[in-house]
N, C-alpha and C positions, 0 to 999 in steps of 0.2 A: 335131641339134636337142635331143636329150635332154642331150647333153654341155653345150650352151650354157645350158640351163635350170639344170642342176646348178651350173654355174659362177656364174651370176647369184645363185642362192640362197646359194652359199658366200660370195660377195662381200658380199651383204646381211648374212648372219649375222656375218661378220667385222667389218663396219662397225658393226653393233649392239654386238658385243662390245667393240670398241675404244672406241665412244662411251660405253658403260657404265663403262669403265675410265678414261676421260679427262674425262667430263662429270659434273657433280653440281649439284644444285639446293638452294639454301638458301631455306626458306620465310620468309614475313613474320614469323612468330613465333619464328624461330630466328636464332642467330648461330653462326659456325663459325671454326675455325682449320685451316690446312693444314700438315701435318707432313711433314718429309723425314727418313726414318729416325728418327722420334721427336722431331726438333727442329722447333720452330715456324719456318716460313718466311713464312707469311702469317697475320696475326691479324685478328680482327674482320671476317670476310668478310660482306659485306652480302647481303641477300636477292637472289636472281636465279640465273641460269645461269652456272656457272664451269667453268674447265678445270683439270686436274691431270695430272701425269705418272703413268702406270700404274706400279705396283710401287714406285716411289720415294716417291710422295706418298700420304698418308693424310689423311682428313678427319674431324674431330670436330665434331659439331653439339651445340648447347646451347639450352635453352629461354630465349628472351629476354623472355618475359612476366614480370609481377610474380608472384612465388612467395610462398607462405605457410609459415612455420614455426610450428606450434602446439605450444608447450611444455607439458610436464606441470606441474601446480600445484606450487609450491615454497613452503617455509616460510621466512619472513624475520622479523627482529626490528626493531621501530621504535626511535626514539630513547629511548622510555620502557621499552625491553626488553619490549614486548608482542609476542607472536607473532601473525602473520597468514599466511594461506594465499593465495598470489597465483597467478592463472591468467592467462597472457599469451600474446600471439602477435606475430610479426614479419612484416612485408611487405618483401621484398627482390627485387632483380633484378641481373642481371649487367651491370656497367658496363665492365669490362676483361676481355675474353675470354681474352687471353693469360695474364694473372696468375691468373685463375680456374682455367685449365687447369693451370698450373704448381703452384698451391698445393693443388688438390684432385683433380687428374687428371680433372677434368670430372665428378666424382661429387657430386651434390646432397646425398647423405646425409652425406658428409664435411663439406661446407659447412655443413649444418644443425647438425652436431655441434659444430663449432668456434664457430659463431655462437651456439648455445645456451649454451655455456660463457661467452662474452663477455656475453651478455644477463643470465645468472644472476648473474655478478659485479657487473654494473652495477646491477641491481635491488637486490641485497643492500646495496650501498653507498648507493644513493639512499634506500631505506627506513630505513637506519640513521641517516641524517642528518635525518629528519623525524619528527614526532609522528603518532600515530594519526589525529587530525583532519586533519592536512595531507595525508596520503597518501590518505585516503578522499574528502575533498571540497575542502579548502582549496587545495592546491598539486598536485593530481593531474595537471592538464594541463601545468603547468610541469615536473613530474617526467618525464613522457613525452617532452617536447620536448628537455630537457637530456640525457636518456639516449640518445635517437635521435642527436642531434648528436655526442655523445661516441663512440658505437659506430660511427657511420657512417665517421668518419675512420680508425679501426682496420680496419674491414671493407674499405674501399677499398684501403688499403695492403697488407693481408695476404692478402685473398681476392679482390680485384677485383670486389666487389659493392657496391651502394648500398643503404643502409637507407631504404626509402620511409616506413615508419611502424612504431612500436612502441606497442602498446595493451595495457592491462590489462583483461581481460574481467570478472574478478570478484576481489573481496577478501573473503575469509571469515575467520572466527575458528576456531581449532582447536576440536574438540569439547569439550575440558575447559574452555576459556575461554568458549566459547559458552554452556555450561550456567550458569556463574557469572554471565555477563552477562544471560542470560534471567531468572535468579532475581532479580537485582538489579532488572531492569525490572519483573518481576512484583510484587516488594515495593513498588516505587515506585508502580505503578498501584493496588495495593491501598490504599496510604496515601492516594492521591488519591481513590479511591472512598469511603474512610471519611470524608474531609473533605467530599466532596459529600453523603454521606448525612447527616452531622451538620448541615450547612447546611440540607439539605432538612427534617430534623426540626425544626430551629429555626424555619424559615419556616412549617412546618405548625403548630407550636405557636402562633405568632403569629396565623396565619389562624384557627385554632380558637378562640383566646382572643377575637379580635375578633368572630367569629361568635357566641360565647356572650354577649359583652357586648351585641351587637345584639339577640340573642334576649331577654335580660333587659329591655333597654330597650323592645322591642316589646311584650313581655308586660305590663310596667308601664304603658305607654301604653294598651294595650288594656284592662287592668283599670281604669285611671282613666276611660277613656271609657265602659266598661260601668257603672261606679259612677255616673258623671254621668247616663248615660241612665236607669239604674235609679232614681236619685234624682228625675229629672224625671218619670218615669212614676209613681213613688209620689206625687209632689206633685200631678200631674194627677189621679191616682185619688182622693187625699184631697179635692181640690177638688170632683171630681164627687160623691163621697160626701157631702161637706158640703152641696153644692147640693141633692142629692136629699133629704137629711135635713131641710133647711129647708122643702122643699115638702110633705113628709108625714112627720113624725117618728114617728108611730105605725106606719105601714107599714114604715118603715126599721128600727125596732126589731124588728118581726116578721120581716122578711127576714133580718136579721143573726142572729136567734135560730135560724131554720131552718138557716142555714149552720153555726152552731155545733153544732146537733143532728146534722147530716149528717156533719160531720168527727169529732164525738165518738163517734158510734155506728157508724163505718164498719166496724169489726171486731167480730165477734160475741163474741169472747173478752175484750173490754175490760171492766174492772170499775171503777165509780166509787163512791166513798163520799161522798155529798152529803146535805145536809138537804133533804127533800122539799118543805119550805116555802120553800126559798131562791128567789132571783131567777131562777136558771137554769131552773127548771121553771114559770115564770110562765105560759107559753102552753099548758102541759099542763092547767092547771086552769081557765083562763078560756075560756069558750065563746062569749062575745059580744065 
């Protein structure tokens, strides 16, 4: 009984060992090639369960998803010989597994290094054919499309990969150029600020002059109205005085004399040199 159990376990272990050496699984996110003593005998193995010969065959698996190569920022010259710092990235995937393995030995680092060199040369040529305005805004999309199509053909023939997309993340100016550009922008903004201030001062002077003119006109009109009202009041007062004088001339003279005395002797320090017999002191002498 024990020998039978031992035999069954041995057979199972042997079957597992043989299966592990003859069966392999390719995931949905992978592609593979089967080698026979280092030579490709089956390429582009699709996802699923597959067989191989132990010892003779070897399997190399590769990531079939879209991969990203993020390049370091590089310095390029535009058509006007202006330097720019360009930060870009490339999206690529394996399209020909056999060629990819033959050209890179299945090493993504080697593929990225070769692809980076091609992209760097392509970007240098593309930027050298365009002006600063074109690479920044005018023809940026056209530049990326043209570069992708050009490098894609080379990448497929040399590396067995397809270029999905090439994008420029940022375009910056070198520090020395940036400082001169910022200084020029600062000077331009200061000039515009001075123009706005001068226009504001001119407008303020116009508003102030108009306000002064209105003030003079209002004061003149008010002075005119005051003089007219004062004149009407004086005329009415004169008419009232005249009417009162006609009713009792003697009393009117007496009343006016009292007003003259009150106004003349209002201050104790005032001194008058007058003839005591004059008309001014008439009511000082008369008792009846």
